[in-house]
KOLVOLUM-567871 format. One record per residue: x, y, z of N, C-alpha, C, O in turn; residue in one letter. Coordinates in steps of 0.02 Angstrom, whole numbers. Last residue first. Example, Ala and Ser with C-alpha at 12.3 -4.5 7.8 and 13.67 -1.06 7.14 Angstrom:
KOLVOLUM-567871
> 642 -112 354 684 -53 357 645 2 394 670 57 402 s
> 660 -284 390 615 -225 390 660 -165 390 712 -166 423 a
//
This chain:
KOLVOLUM-567871
> 4728 4157 3048 4782 4135 3011 4783 4052 3005 4828 4025 2974 f
> 4610 4292 3046 4624 4220 3065 4679 4194 3019 4678 4205 2958 t
> 4582 4450 3110 4605 4406 3055 4628 4340 3082 4659 4335 3135 v
> 4464 4583 3142 4497 4518 3163 4530 4484 3097 4507 4490 3041 s
> 4399 4725 3230 4424 4696 3170 4467 4634 3191 4500 4632 3243 g
> 4262 4827 3297 4315 4770 3304 4335 4745 3229 4296 4745 3181 t
> 4200 4948 3399 4222 4933 3329 4272 4873 3338 4315 4873 3382 i
> 4069 5017 3490 4121 4970 3492 4135 4950 3421 4088 4937 3383 q
> 4001 5136 3601 4016 5127 3535 4075 5074 3530 4127 5085 3561 l
> 3874 5173 3722 3942 5137 3705 3945 5128 3631 3893 5113 3600 s
> 3809 5292 3839 3808 5254 3780 3878 5219 3764 3930 5237 3792 y
> 3740 5323 3998 3755 5350 3937 3754 5304 3879 3701 5276 3867 g
> 3762 5338 4168 3717 5316 4118 3739 5357 4054 3754 5416 4058 e
> 3839 5271 4324 3829 5320 4272 3784 5297 4216 3769 5237 4214 f
> 3747 5206 4463 3803 5209 4425 3792 5266 4370 3743 5302 4371 t
> 3625 5178 4531 3688 5179 4570 3747 5177 4524 3798 5147 4544 s
> 3538 5116 4386 3538 5136 4458 3611 5134 4489 3651 5090 4471 r
> 3465 5151 4227 3519 5129 4270 3513 5152 4340 3484 5205 4352 n
> 3371 5178 4118 3348 5149 4187 3407 5122 4225 3398 5070 4256 s
> 3487 5146 3980 3426 5170 4009 3409 5141 4075 3430 5085 4090 f
> 3605 5169 3845 3584 5144 3913 3525 5180 3934 3511 5236 3913 e
> 3629 5113 3683 3609 5168 3720 3578 5145 3791 3531 5106 3793 k
> 3760 5053 3581 3716 5041 3632 3696 5105 3664 3739 5149 3673 y
> 3822 4986 3431 3805 5041 3465 3751 5029 3515 3701 4997 3499 y
> 3953 4901 3342 3899 4897 3389 3886 4963 3418 3934 4999 3431 k
> 4033 4827 3201 4011 4889 3236 3954 4877 3281 3907 4842 3261 l
> 4169 4738 3124 4107 4739 3162 4095 4807 3193 4143 4842 3209 g
> 4248 4626 3010 4243 4693 3037 4174 4702 3070 4125 4674 3045 l
> 4368 4495 2970 4302 4520 2987 4307 4586 3020 4356 4604 3053 g
> 4450 4370 2864 4446 4440 2897 4377 4456 2916 4330 4434 2883 v
> 4479 4261 2792 4489 4258 2869 4487 4324 2895 4519 4337 2946 g
> 4453 4250 2661 4513 4293 2680 4527 4290 2755 4579 4313 2779 r
> 4330 4186 2664 4388 4158 2622 4456 4190 2635 4509 4161 2621 t
> 4249 4266 2745 4274 4206 2766 4330 4175 2735 4372 4142 2767 p
> 4223 4413 2780 4252 4391 2723 4289 4322 2740 4350 4321 2748 l
> 4090 4508 2853 4131 4444 2856 4155 4423 2786 4115 4416 2740 s
> 4033 4632 2954 4052 4610 2883 4101 4558 2886 4151 4564 2921 l
> 3903 4668 3060 3965 4634 3059 3979 4615 2983 3936 4584 2952 n
> 3812 4777 3166 3823 4756 3101 3895 4721 3096 3942 4747 3126 g
> 3684 4823 3288 3748 4801 3265 3752 4773 3197 3702 4748 3170 a
> 3600 4928 3409 3606 4889 3345 3674 4870 3332 3721 4897 3362 f
> 3528 4921 3575 3561 4949 3519 3561 4911 3457 3524 4862 3453 g
> 3505 4950 3750 3481 4916 3687 3518 4954 3634 3537 5011 3644 l
> 3540 4916 3928 3555 4950 3864 3525 4911 3806 3520 4850 3809 a
> 3571 4946 4102 3530 4916 4055 3544 4955 3986 3558 5015 3985 n
> 3630 4908 4266 3642 4935 4198 3599 4903 4154 3586 4843 4160 v
> 3642 4943 4441 3606 4903 4387 3616 4950 4317 3610 5012 4315 a
> 3731 4923 4598 3714 4957 4528 3677 4914 4485 3679 4853 4492 y
> 3689 4950 4769 3704 4897 4710 3686 4925 4643 3631 4949 4633 r
> 3720 5002 4898 3704 5038 4844 3728 4993 4782 3781 5003 4752 a
> 3758 4951 5023 3693 4927 4997 3674 4956 4936 3618 4943 4914 e
> 3885 5004 5049 3879 4935 5042 3814 4914 5008 3813 4866 4969 a
> 3853 5143 5063 3894 5120 5002 3887 5047 4994 3883 5025 4937 q
> 3782 5136 5181 3747 5162 5124 3785 5140 5062 3754 5121 5013 q
> 3877 5091 5275 3818 5049 5261 3781 5075 5200 3749 5033 5168 e
> 4041 5121 5208 3983 5140 5248 3924 5095 5228 3921 5066 5174 t
> 4198 5063 5220 4138 5061 5177 4080 5069 5228 4072 5034 5278 i
> 4315 5058 5301 4298 5122 5275 4227 5124 5226 4207 5175 5199 g
> 4363 4894 5253 4377 4955 5291 4350 5020 5258 4360 5035 5199 p
> 4225 4800 5176 4299 4811 5195 4305 4879 5233 4255 4914 5243 g
> 4122 4773 5033 4132 4768 5108 4205 4782 5112 4242 4778 5064 s
> 3975 4770 4931 4044 4784 4937 4057 4786 5015 4012 4800 5055 k
> 3848 4642 4922 3870 4710 4945 3942 4715 4941 3973 4662 4947 d
> 3808 4559 4764 3826 4559 4836 3850 4626 4853 3870 4665 4810 t
> 3776 4588 4632 3737 4534 4668 3755 4531 4745 3717 4502 4785 t
> 3748 4709 4509 3787 4695 4568 3747 4644 4613 3689 4658 4630 q
> 3715 4680 4342 3684 4685 4408 3735 4671 4458 3768 4619 4450 r
> 3686 4723 4173 3729 4704 4223 3693 4721 4293 3652 4766 4301 q
> 3645 4692 4003 3626 4712 4067 3682 4692 4116 3721 4647 4100 e
> 3629 4738 3828 3663 4711 3884 3629 4735 3946 3593 4785 3948 y
> 3589 4701 3651 3577 4728 3714 3621 4706 3764 3655 4656 3751 g
> 3544 4722 3478 3585 4693 3525 3568 4725 3594 3534 4777 3594 v
> 3484 4671 3311 3472 4710 3379 3517 4680 3434 3526 4619 3436 v
> 3575 4669 3158 3514 4656 3201 3520 4697 3264 3555 4748 3268 g
> 3673 4584 3024 3642 4644 3056 3582 4623 3108 3548 4572 3101 a
> 3804 4531 2932 3760 4508 2984 3737 4573 3022 3778 4611 3048 q
> 3851 4503 2770 3836 4554 2816 3788 4523 2867 3738 4493 2849 l
> 3977 4425 2673 3911 4424 2703 3910 4475 2757 3961 4490 2788 s
> 4073 4364 2534 4064 4415 2578 3989 4410 2609 3943 4392 2571 m
> 4094 4278 2423 4145 4287 2471 4134 4340 2526 4181 4359 2561 a
> 3977 4283 2350 3999 4217 2367 4060 4227 2420 4071 4180 2458 d
> 3892 4424 2428 3921 4390 2370 3946 4326 2394 3937 4311 2453 s
> 3805 4450 2536 3820 4498 2483 3854 4476 2421 3847 4506 2368 l
> 3688 4369 2635 3742 4362 2589 3749 4419 2540 3701 4434 2504 p
> 3647 4417 2795 3627 4435 2727 3691 4419 2681 3742 4453 2689 l
> 3591 4354 2945 3641 4353 2896 3618 4366 2829 3574 4331 2805 m
> 3525 4437 3088 3509 4402 3024 3568 4410 2980 3595 4465 2974 r
> 3511 4417 3271 3545 4440 3207 3520 4399 3142 3499 4341 3143 m
> 3489 4472 3423 3452 4434 3375 3481 4464 3312 3478 4524 3299 v
> 3583 4457 3582 3573 4485 3516 3521 4439 3473 3513 4380 3485 s
> 3663 4508 3739 3611 4462 3698 3605 4497 3630 3620 4556 3623 y
> 3743 4486 3897 3740 4520 3828 3692 4473 3794 3680 4415 3812 d
> 3748 4509 4068 3713 4477 4017 3717 4515 3950 3695 4573 3948 l
> 3831 4483 4224 3824 4520 4162 3792 4476 4111 3805 4416 4108 s
> 3849 4500 4401 3829 4464 4345 3814 4507 4286 3787 4562 4294 i
> 3973 4522 4530 3931 4552 4474 3912 4495 4423 3951 4451 4407 t
> 4010 4567 4700 4012 4525 4646 3959 4549 4591 3912 4586 4604 q
> 4080 4718 4769 4028 4673 4764 4035 4628 4699 4063 4650 4650 g
> 4258 4719 4811 4199 4748 4779 4146 4696 4778 4161 4636 4786 p
> 4337 4737 4967 4311 4682 4923 4254 4708 4882 4201 4721 4912 v
> 4470 4832 5027 4394 4832 5005 4388 4775 4959 4430 4765 4915 v
> 4602 4851 5057 4572 4795 5089 4495 4789 5075 4461 4748 5105 g
> 4688 4944 5005 4624 4969 5033 4595 4917 5072 4562 4934 5121 t
> 4804 4885 4951 4811 4948 4981 4750 4979 5013 4755 5031 5044 g
> 4714 4790 4828 4774 4805 4862 4782 4878 4890 4768 4927 4855 e
> 4552 4728 4865 4588 4778 4827 4659 4792 4865 4659 4803 4925 q
> 4503 4554 4869 4515 4621 4901 4569 4663 4868 4622 4640 4848 a
> 4422 4489 4719 4461 4484 4781 4469 4549 4817 4441 4599 4794 t
> 4266 4441 4646 4320 4489 4656 4354 4475 4720 4324 4454 4769 h
> 4195 4358 4521 4218 4345 4588 4277 4384 4602 4332 4369 4579 f
> 4069 4376 4404 4128 4395 4427 4143 4380 4497 4097 4392 4536 e
> 3991 4288 4270 3989 4305 4345 4062 4321 4367 4109 4285 4350 y
> 3908 4310 4116 3969 4307 4157 3959 4329 4227 3925 4378 4242 m
> 3826 4255 3970 3820 4269 4043 3895 4264 4074 3935 4220 4057 q
> 3753 4288 3813 3818 4280 3852 3807 4297 3922 3780 4351 3935 f
> 3657 4236 3675 3657 4258 3746 3724 4245 3776 3751 4191 3764 a
> 3575 4246 3519 3635 4236 3560 3627 4264 3630 3591 4312 3640 s
> 3492 4195 3374 3486 4222 3439 3545 4203 3484 3562 4144 3485 a
> 3495 4210 3202 3521 4177 3257 3511 4217 3316 3523 4277 3310 a
> 3464 4165 3033 3438 4206 3089 3463 4171 3153 3454 4110 3160 t
> 3520 4076 2948 3538 4144 2936 3511 4190 2993 3534 4247 2999 r
> 3489 3942 2940 3539 3962 2987 3563 4038 2983 3615 4057 3009 k
> 3385 3889 2869 3445 3915 2830 3502 3943 2873 3554 3965 2848 d
> 3287 3872 2963 3324 3820 2932 3388 3837 2896 3437 3800 2896 k
> 3309 3985 3109 3280 3963 3041 3320 3904 3009 3377 3890 3027 t
> 3374 4005 3223 3307 4004 3228 3271 3986 3162 3211 3974 3161 l
> 3511 3942 3309 3488 3962 3244 3412 3952 3236 3388 3895 3242 f
> 3584 4009 3455 3533 3961 3426 3512 3984 3357 3498 4043 3348 f
> 3719 4008 3565 3686 4036 3501 3640 3983 3476 3655 3923 3475 t
> 3780 4058 3720 3740 4012 3681 3714 4047 3617 3691 4104 3617 q
> 3915 4055 3838 3886 4087 3787 3837 4036 3750 3853 3976 3749 g
> 3970 4088 4005 3944 4039 3957 3913 4080 3903 3886 4134 3916 s
> 4093 4097 4146 4051 4120 4086 4024 4070 4044 4048 4014 4043 a
> 4172 4154 4287 4141 4093 4252 4092 4121 4203 4054 4166 4219 l
> 4322 4233 4346 4255 4235 4312 4233 4163 4286 4274 4122 4266 v
> 4412 4322 4460 4399 4263 4432 4326 4259 4405 4277 4279 4437 h
> 4517 4461 4483 4446 4443 4475 4444 4373 4435 4472 4369 4380 t
> 4620 4554 4594 4607 4499 4545 4535 4486 4540 4497 4497 4587 w
> 4640 4734 4605 4625 4668 4632 4619 4614 4577 4613 4631 4518 y
> 4672 4855 4540 4708 4841 4606 4681 4775 4637 4699 4762 4695 g
> 4630 4901 4417 4584 4896 4475 4613 4882 4538 4581 4896 4589 s
> 4721 5033 4321 4699 4956 4340 4652 4964 4400 4637 5017 4426 g
> 4736 5161 4314 4711 5133 4251 4684 5060 4268 4638 5032 4239 v
> 4732 5312 4416 4742 5239 4404 4709 5214 4344 4658 5241 4323 n
> 4744 5446 4447 4764 5430 4382 4767 5358 4372 4801 5337 4326 d
> 4726 5483 4582 4671 5495 4530 4686 5483 4465 4648 5505 4421 d
> 4758 5374 4724 4785 5420 4668 4720 5429 4620 4672 5390 4620 q
> 4715 5289 4825 4707 5366 4836 4730 5405 4778 4725 5466 4780 g
> 4820 5158 4792 4763 5181 4830 4771 5258 4840 4822 5285 4861 a
> 4872 5136 4626 4891 5155 4690 4836 5185 4733 4806 5234 4711 e
> 4899 5049 4477 4853 5065 4534 4891 5077 4598 4933 5039 4621 f
> 4914 5003 4314 4943 5046 4367 4880 5063 4413 4826 5085 4393 r
> 4873 4830 4271 4867 4908 4257 4889 4943 4321 4882 4916 4376 g
> 4869 4705 4309 4931 4725 4281 4932 4800 4268 4984 4830 4256 t
> 4791 4603 4393 4798 4673 4403 4863 4702 4377 4906 4721 4415 p
> 4702 4488 4286 4761 4500 4326 4775 4580 4331 4771 4616 4281 a
> 4561 4396 4283 4588 4466 4266 4647 4477 4315 4639 4476 4376 l
> 4521 4239 4212 4540 4281 4268 4573 4346 4246 4609 4349 4195 f
> 4399 4108 4162 4455 4158 4150 4469 4199 4215 4433 4194 4264 g
> 4317 3977 4085 4347 4007 4147 4399 4056 4131 4441 4043 4088 y
> 4170 3947 3999 4230 3982 3998 4249 3991 4075 4208 4009 4118 i
> 4077 3857 3870 4086 3868 3936 4160 3890 3949 4206 3861 3920 a
> 3964 3873 3736 4033 3880 3760 4029 3888 3834 3983 3920 3859 r
> 3864 3805 3604 3869 3824 3678 3942 3826 3696 3980 3783 3673 i
> 3751 3816 3468 3821 3815 3489 3819 3841 3563 3781 3886 3582 g
> 3631 3737 3361 3649 3772 3422 3721 3767 3429 3753 3721 3403 a
> 3589 3648 3268 3546 3710 3269 3570 3755 3329 3537 3804 3346 r
> 3680 3537 3268 3652 3561 3203 3623 3635 3211 3631 3677 3166 e
> 3794 3583 3393 3746 3538 3364 3727 3572 3297 3752 3624 3277 t
> 3945 3603 3481 3909 3620 3426 3857 3568 3403 3877 3510 3394 r
> 4041 3672 3619 4001 3618 3590 3958 3638 3536 3932 3693 3542 w
> 4191 3723 3681 4140 3738 3637 4108 3676 3609 4142 3634 3579 g
> 4283 3791 3817 4256 3729 3786 4191 3745 3745 4143 3775 3771 l
> 4422 3865 3877 4362 3880 3835 4341 3815 3804 4380 3786 3766 i
> 4534 3910 3984 4491 3860 3975 4430 3881 3938 4387 3913 3968 l
> 4610 4023 4010 4649 3961 3993 4604 3904 3980 4629 3851 3964 p
> 4602 4176 3969 4551 4125 3972 4585 4057 3955 4590 4036 3898 q
> 4646 4333 4039 4670 4269 4016 4611 4218 4027 4578 4215 4078 y
> 4683 4508 4031 4635 4453 4042 4655 4385 4007 4677 4386 3950 y
> 4755 4646 4122 4755 4596 4068 4710 4539 4088 4699 4523 4146 s
> 4723 4821 4156 4727 4748 4181 4717 4698 4122 4674 4708 4079 d
> 4816 4927 4046 4760 4909 4096 4770 4842 4112 4816 4808 4088 a
> 4935 5046 4007 4921 4972 4006 4868 4962 4062 4876 4986 4118 l
> 4860 5208 3992 4921 5163 3991 4890 5089 3987 4832 5076 3969 g
> 4792 5346 4089 4804 5306 4031 4860 5264 4035 4907 5276 4073 g
> 4668 5441 4178 4729 5406 4180 4727 5368 4111 4675 5360 4080 g
> 4576 5539 4304 4591 5523 4235 4660 5488 4229 4705 5502 4269 g
> 4458 5641 4398 4513 5595 4395 4523 5578 4318 4483 5598 4275 s
> 4390 5765 4396 4397 5727 4459 4452 5679 4455 4491 5674 4502 i
> 4361 5931 4332 4396 5866 4329 4404 5834 4393 4422 5866 4442 s
> 4213 6009 4403 4272 6005 4346 4298 5931 4355 4265 5884 4377 g
> 4110 6029 4489 4177 6029 4516 4230 6028 4466 4287 6045 4482 t
> 3991 6025 4413 4001 6072 4474 4065 6083 4495 4082 6138 4517 a
> 4005 5929 4316 3988 5999 4295 4005 6050 4353 4029 6105 4342 d
> 4147 5819 4338 4076 5845 4356 4065 5914 4334 4112 5954 4332 a
> 4236 5686 4257 4226 5757 4273 4155 5768 4302 4109 5729 4289 a
> 4352 5567 4217 4294 5581 4253 4285 5654 4273 4330 5681 4306 l
> 4425 5458 4102 4423 5524 4134 4355 5529 4165 4306 5500 4142 s
> 4549 5340 4028 4484 5357 4059 4490 5425 4093 4544 5449 4110 n
> 4616 5226 3920 4623 5297 3936 4553 5312 3965 4503 5298 3932 n
> 4716 5076 3896 4651 5110 3918 4671 5187 3929 4727 5206 3943 a
> 4745 4926 3813 4774 4993 3824 4712 5038 3846 4660 5034 3813 i
> 4751 4750 3860 4713 4808 3843 4754 4878 3859 4790 4884 3909 p
> 4767 4591 3799 4813 4652 3827 4780 4711 3805 4776 4726 3745 i
> 4714 4429 3822 4698 4498 3802 4745 4550 3836 4757 4549 3896 t
> 4715 4262 3763 4749 4311 3808 4728 4383 3776 4725 4392 3716 a
> 4636 4102 3763 4649 4174 3734 4684 4205 3788 4687 4184 3846 s
> 4592 3935 3694 4617 3977 3749 4632 4049 3719 4640 4056 3658 a
> 4487 3791 3665 4522 3850 3641 4546 3893 3707 4523 3884 3763 s
> 4421 3638 3610 4457 3674 3664 4490 3737 3628 4516 3734 3573 y
> 4265 3571 3573 4329 3596 3549 4359 3640 3601 4322 3677 3633 r
> 4203 3432 3669 4202 3500 3651 4268 3521 3621 4321 3494 3639 a
> 4210 3305 3725 4166 3313 3668 4163 3381 3642 4124 3392 3596 g
> 4310 3324 3820 4236 3307 3846 4192 3320 3784 4137 3346 3794 l
> 4395 3406 3701 4402 3387 3771 4330 3382 3793 4292 3430 3785 v
> 4481 3383 3542 4419 3398 3583 4437 3374 3654 4481 3333 3667 e
> 4591 3476 3432 4574 3422 3477 4513 3432 3513 4490 3489 3515 r
> 4629 3588 3371 4592 3539 3327 4566 3478 3368 4526 3437 3345 g
> 4610 3738 3461 4635 3678 3449 4598 3633 3405 4537 3640 3400 s
> 4634 3908 3438 4575 3855 3436 4613 3793 3421 4648 3793 3371 v
> 4682 4053 3510 4705 3990 3491 4654 3938 3498 4630 3923 3553 w
> 4694 4226 3510 4648 4169 3520 4680 4109 3487 4706 4119 3432 v
> 4726 4380 3574 4758 4324 3538 4728 4259 3558 4733 4239 3615 f
> 4677 4549 3573 4665 4482 3588 4698 4431 3546 4699 4439 3485 s
> 4690 4708 3626 4725 4660 3586 4714 4594 3606 4741 4578 3659 n
> 4587 4850 3638 4600 4780 3664 4627 4730 3610 4596 4714 3559 m
> 4580 4998 3698 4605 4964 3631 4627 4898 3657 4677 4890 3692 d
> 4460 5101 3760 4493 5043 3773 4515 5016 3699 4476 5013 3651 m
> 4401 5242 3859 4423 5216 3796 4470 5156 3802 4516 5157 3844 l
> 4274 5308 3950 4328 5254 3950 4338 5236 3877 4291 5219 3841 v
> 4211 5453 4033 4228 5419 3973 4281 5371 3985 4328 5384 4022 s
> 4096 5550 4106 4135 5493 4118 4152 5456 4052 4106 5429 4021 n
> 4042 5715 4143 4066 5669 4088 4105 5612 4127 4141 5626 4175 s
> 3888 5774 4205 3962 5785 4199 3977 5741 4144 3935 5729 4100 g
> 3768 5788 4337 3784 5783 4274 3859 5800 4264 3890 5834 4305 t
> 3681 5693 4469 3727 5746 4450 3740 5737 4372 3725 5684 4345 a
> 3571 5616 4505 3615 5642 4554 3654 5701 4535 3661 5750 4571 l
> 3417 5565 4459 3474 5599 4427 3509 5629 4492 3476 5665 4528 l
> 3360 5401 4512 3352 5474 4514 3418 5501 4487 3469 5467 4491 e
> 3371 5263 4531 3372 5290 4462 3365 5366 4457 3365 5393 4402 g
> 3378 5238 4667 3310 5226 4634 3312 5257 4562 3260 5276 4536 d
> 3512 5267 4686 3489 5198 4703 3419 5189 4671 3404 5134 4649 p
> 3558 5383 4552 3554 5354 4621 3520 5291 4623 3500 5263 4572 g
> 3667 5417 4409 3604 5396 4439 3608 5368 4506 3656 5332 4521 k
> 3744 5537 4321 3749 5497 4380 3687 5479 4408 3653 5524 4432 s
> 3770 5567 4146 3724 5569 4204 3746 5518 4257 3764 5462 4240 e
> 3851 5541 4042 3848 5612 4059 3798 5619 4118 3785 5675 4138 n
> 3972 5432 3965 3916 5439 4008 3914 5512 4039 3966 5539 4059 r
> 4035 5319 3845 4025 5387 3864 3967 5399 3909 3913 5375 3891 g
> 4153 5205 3799 4095 5210 3846 4089 5285 3866 4133 5312 3900 y
> 4222 5124 3664 4213 5188 3694 4146 5188 3734 4093 5174 3708 y
> 4342 5006 3604 4279 5022 3646 4277 5092 3669 4327 5117 3693 l
> 4402 4907 3480 4406 4977 3510 4333 4985 3544 4280 4973 3516 f
> 4491 4761 3466 4428 4787 3483 4435 4860 3511 4470 4871 3560 l
> 4568 4655 3362 4581 4717 3392 4509 4745 3401 4472 4751 3353 n
> 4630 4485 3363 4573 4527 3362 4588 4596 3393 4618 4598 3446 s
> 4695 4351 3278 4708 4406 3315 4654 4454 3309 4631 4465 3254 y
> 4693 4165 3292 4659 4231 3269 4688 4292 3314 4703 4285 3373 t
> 4736 4009 3231 4755 4068 3277 4721 4133 3250 4723 4149 3191 f
> 4638 3851 3233 4687 3903 3202 4703 3960 3251 4682 3956 3309 g
> 4487 3778 3196 4549 3773 3227 4601 3819 3189 4604 3824 3128 p
> 4340 3899 3189 4389 3833 3161 4449 3836 3196 4466 3888 3224 e
> 4261 3964 3334 4288 3965 3263 4325 3896 3244 4334 3849 3282 s
> 4112 3930 3423 4185 3928 3423 4213 3926 3348 4187 3888 3307 t
> 3968 4017 3480 4004 3984 3428 4078 3982 3438 4106 4033 3461 l
> 3896 4095 3566 3900 4016 3580 3940 3981 3534 3950 3921 3542 g
> 3893 4221 3528 3930 4207 3583 3934 4132 3599 3974 4110 3641 s
> 3848 4299 3418 3877 4235 3408 3913 4210 3469 3965 4178 3460 n
> 3860 4447 3509 3844 4416 3446 3883 4353 3443 3941 4350 3461 i
> 3903 4503 3630 3828 4500 3619 3812 4453 3559 3759 4422 3557 a
> 4014 4543 3693 4004 4472 3677 3932 4459 3660 3905 4406 3675 s
> 4014 4675 3726 4063 4653 3676 4057 4580 3656 4090 4558 3609 m
> 3932 4721 3824 3907 4719 3754 3948 4687 3706 3927 4671 3651 g
> 4034 4786 3945 3972 4765 3927 3959 4769 3851 3975 4820 3820 l
> 4178 4731 4001 4157 4783 3959 4092 4759 3925 4095 4716 3881 p
> 4181 4689 4174 4173 4664 4111 4149 4720 4064 4103 4756 4084 y
> 4192 4731 4306 4255 4737 4262 4244 4717 4193 4289 4726 4151 v
> 4048 4827 4359 4094 4770 4361 4149 4786 4311 4154 4839 4281 g
> 4025 4989 4432 4013 4941 4380 4063 4879 4400 4105 4880 4445 r
> 4063 5069 4538 4005 5086 4504 3979 5039 4446 3925 5047 4419 n
> 4160 5100 4685 4136 5051 4634 4068 5068 4605 4020 5079 4642 q
> 4223 5170 4775 4178 5209 4726 4157 5162 4669 4140 5184 4614 a
> 4294 5083 4838 4243 5111 4879 4199 5148 4836 4142 5160 4854 a
> 4392 5042 4753 4336 5002 4752 4275 5032 4795 4218 5012 4789 a
> 4454 5189 4674 4455 5138 4726 4392 5101 4725 4342 5125 4698 e
> 4505 5218 4497 4469 5236 4565 4469 5182 4606 4482 5126 4582 g
> 4450 5180 4332 4497 5205 4382 4462 5222 4443 4403 5237 4445 a
> 4358 5039 4285 4365 5110 4290 4417 5124 4339 4428 5085 4384 f
> 4418 4898 4184 4389 4926 4250 4394 5001 4244 4432 5025 4202 t
> 4389 4745 4087 4423 4807 4105 4390 4838 4167 4343 4812 4197 t
> 4401 4587 3993 4378 4632 4050 4420 4697 4052 4475 4703 4024 l
> 4326 4476 3878 4380 4521 3892 4359 4569 3945 4302 4591 3944 v
> 4226 4386 3835 4244 4389 3907 4303 4434 3925 4328 4431 3981 g
> 4258 4259 3701 4224 4317 3737 4253 4326 3806 4294 4287 3831 a
> 4363 4229 3558 4341 4208 3630 4316 4272 3666 4345 4326 3663 a
> 4285 4279 3409 4342 4265 3448 4318 4247 3518 4259 4251 3533 v
> 4234 4290 3240 4221 4261 3309 4282 4247 3346 4327 4211 3323 i
> 4263 4327 3110 4282 4375 3163 4265 4346 3235 4282 4378 3284 w
> 4209 4239 3016 4282 4233 3032 4303 4275 3092 4355 4262 3122 a
> 4066 4144 3026 4093 4215 3035 4162 4213 3060 4175 4189 3115 p
> 4051 4030 2895 4063 4039 2964 4095 4112 2977 4142 4134 2943 r
> 3916 4040 2785 3984 4048 2799 3992 4062 2872 3953 4096 2905 a
> 3793 3921 2771 3807 3986 2795 3882 3991 2806 3909 3945 2837 m
//
């Protein structure tokens, strides 16, 4: 099976504008690491551009009840630079990455109109340690990364692009080949976020665990081109209460939950080192957050 040339380091992060007191999701862009998340590409340098659009029109309460309608949209253009070493560390291939995102977000309610919005450089994400192990039928990766608050943030403003706090993450991806021809693969990606206090508010957002997953089938189109298609999904849960000045008991206990299912396709041209991908997710049964859908388009080139 041709190695998917578009595989890059997973775990790029982003955040919604606003203060942590209004936290309704973690900083990880859900769904972006659902496919081939345990595989490490061949040694070399890869540039990847990922366009993500998250659109939501319903606000859900702690029991999943509808609280309000409106619009919440997040646009991200994420530029990732990935280097894979030819050397091994602890029997694993070593790689590292940096991601510089440009973001645009807006929030509006049907009852009150526009609430907030902003655009520009968002928080950047770095993965100085990525270790990838490979066997005949599986691939596993272990990742440490951190989110730096490089995006514009000022407490109380309605045009913030950054989060205003640092986030450390531990993550892992696994891919298992389900058939002897290695054309059918199941993948899972897990990430845990450790948030620090937000600058200017002292609020510590609740920690978050995220899960992306997929079952994909590789379809050879020619000697130099293949298509990978299948089912994808994601979930996210807030695992600890948010805390800090001004956080009420109700706000602290309102832990969000996110669920989504969808489909994906990836076109790979391994001889040219080029890949293109598309993913679509529809959310359902969310709690204490917005609910909607996500569209994700990616392109990459390996040198």
